[in-house]
N, C-alpha and C positions, 0 to 999 in steps of 0.2 A: 504494499498500500504506500502511495506516495503521500508527503506532506501536505496538509491542508489547514485552513482557517474554519473553526468551527463556531456557530452562531447559533443562537437560542432565543429568537426574538419572542416578544409577548403581545405582538399586534401584528395585523395584518399590513398594516403602514410601515411599521419597521422591518418586516420580512420583504416588502416591495423595496424599499430603499436599499437593502443589502444586495438584493437581486440586481438592482439597476446599477450598484457601485461595484460588485465583483466583477472579478477579470473572466473566470468561467465558474461561475455558481451554480451548485445544483440543490433543489430542495430533496430534503429526506422526510418522509413521513413514517413510515416503518421501517424502511430500509430493506426490505426483503429481496428487492433485485439490485439496487445502487450498491450496498456494501459487500455484498460478494463479488460483484463486477470490480470494485476499487481493490478488492484483496488480491484479485488475481492481476492487479495492475491493467486492467483492460480501459479503466477510466481515471482521470486524472484532475478533478476538479479543484480549482483553486479555493472555493469556498464551499462548506456545507451548512445549508440553514435549514436548521431542525424545526418543524412546526408543532412540535409536542406541547410548546409553551404557549401557543397562539390560541386565546380565547374565542370561542365561537363556531369552532370548526368538528365539535363532536356534537353527539345527541341526535334522537330520532323524533320526527314529529308526524304524526298521523292523523290526516282526516277522511272525509268521505271519499273524496277524489285520487287522494294520492298517498304516498311515503316517500318523506324526504329525510335521506341520510346524509349526515356532517360527514366531509371528507377525512377525517382523523378517526371515524368510528372503524374499530378493528373488525376483522371478518368473525372473531368469537362471539362479538356481541351481536351481529346481524344474525348469526345463527341462532343465540340464545334469546333474544327479544322476544318477549312475549306480545308486544304489539305487532312488530313486523310478522310474526308467523301467525297472526291472527288476521292480519289484513293481506299479506301476499305470503303464503305458506313455501311457494316454490322459492321466493327468496331467501329465506332461511335454509332451506333445504341446499340450495346452490353454494351458500356460504360455509355449509357444513361438509362439502366436498373439496374445499380448497386445500391442497397441499397436506400437512401434517398439523399436529396440534400446535408445534413452534410456530408454525408459518400463521395458523389462524389465530393466535396469540398476540402477535407481533404486526402481520400485515394489517393494512388499511384499505376499504373501499376505494377511498379518493386516489390513493396510490396506484392500484391495481387499474382502476380505469384510465388513468393518465398515462401510465407506461405502455397501456395499449399491447401488451404481448399477444402474439398471434394465438396462443393456447390458454390464455387465461380466461376465467370462467365469468366476471363481471360482465366483459363486453356483451355476451349473448342476453344478459338481463337488462342492459341499458337499451338495446335495440327492441328486443321484444315486449318491454313493459314501458314503451314510449317516453323513455327517459329523458330528462331534460338536465343537461349539466349547467350547475350555476357558478359563475365566478363573480367576482368583485363588481364588475361594470357590465354583465351581460348575461343571457340565457343560451345556450346552444342546443337546438333539438337534437336527440340520439342520431336520427338519419343523416346529420351533417357533420357528426362528430368524429366518426371513424374513419380515416382517410387512407392509409396504407401502413405496410408494414411499422409498429412503433411511431406511427403517425396520426395524431388527431388535430382538430381544427382551432386547438388553442394556438394563441400566439406565444412568441419565444418569451418565456418567464412568467406566463400568464398563470396566475392560481386558480384550482379548481376550488370551491367551498363547500360545496355539496351536491348531490345529485337528486332530482324529483322522479319517483317512479308512478306511474299511473297504475291505479288498481284495477285488475283485469277481473272478469267474472271467474274464469278459471284459467292455471297456468300451471306448468310442469317442466323441470329442465333435467335432461340426462345426457349422461358423458360416457363415452369410453376413454378412460383416464390411462396414461403412461403409467405403470406400476412401480416405477421407482420415484418419479417426481410428483404424481397425481395430476400434474397438467393434463388439459383436457387434448387428446389426440384428434377427437370431434367430441363437440359437445351443443347439443340443441335444445333452446326453451321455445316452447309454444304457449302462445297467450291468446285466449278468446276475449275481446271486447264486444260491445254493443255494435260498434260500427266495424267489427271484422276481426280476422285473425291475423296475428302476427309470428312469423317462425323466423328465428333468428340461430345462426350458426356461429359457433368459435372453435378454434384449433383446426379447423380445414384449409383456410385461405390466409393470406397475408395480414386480413385483419377481420373482424368479425362483419357478417352480412347478412340479408334476408335472402328469402327464397319465396319470389313473388309467386311462382306456380303452385308451389305447396298452399300459400295463402289462398287463393282464389279457389282452389280445391275444398279446402277447409271451411271456407266460406259458406260452401252449398251443403256440404256433410262433414260435421265435425266428427270423424270417425278416422282410425288408423287404415282403413281401407280406402278412403278417399284418395290417398297418397302413394297408395302402393306402387304405380306404374311409373311415378314422377322422379327423375333422376338428376344428379346435378352435374354441370358440365365439369371433368376433371383438368382442362385445359390450364387454369389458372389457380390451382390448387396446390398446396404445399406436399413437398414429396422430401423424406428422410430416411434414417435408419430406422425410425419407428412405424413409419406407414408409407406406403406409395400414395400418390394423387389418386389412383384409380381405388385402392382401399379405401381412402378418406371420402371419397364421392358416395361409394357403398354405405360407409358408416352414417352419413349424414341421413339418408334414408332409413336406415335402423332407428337411431337414436331418434328421430322425429316422430316415427311411429311409436316409438315406446312413449315419448313425451306426451302424444296425443292421448294415449291410452290410460296413462296416469293422470292427466288433466281431466279425463271424462270420470274417473274414478272419485274425483273429489265432490 
């Protein structure tokens, strides 16, 4: 690990000033991705700006339409929150599938969403649950947020403060996990709303994406059989030592059908 300056601001304004004045600053929330990368000397930020002391970035708010989760809320809190589990049980279940207990106890929802790892779980929820990413100056709709591999619509050094998820009628998340890391080789969340169904995929491509053909079919008949013959083009899907693009395309269908069945079971 290279030398760096460590900062623990107590307000968003102070954090923003440190970001503005740093040579090559990095924000640290849970640190589950950044710190291992620094330990391997694959990243050498000049300054680490720890958000743990910043007020207003935690907490969960639930109303009739949505669930809002602060950026610094840890995965284990999402998993165990009675409020979230009552409003969107699929979201609590998704959090419980992330990594291992050590990761869930340190990693944060906001850190995962901002990092936009192609195999992370939360991006599927942000897309499927009509998520809105909240920053100090604006709100970004989920469909415009994930851009490319590790790339989002956030401006350089723009801070995420919370994510607001719409409450669906029914939803479920199913994933095929890497047996070692528990990252999603492919994960699919299906959510049914009054105005239609959303099907969001993580793990398969460079970033999370929706499957319109499945959504149209499920709008007509919310049953796993309705998407039996619908396939995803594997041309732009990920391929690595864990799974080929062709296998990932197959898994999208399998996980989507399982998610629909689970959602119907609610």
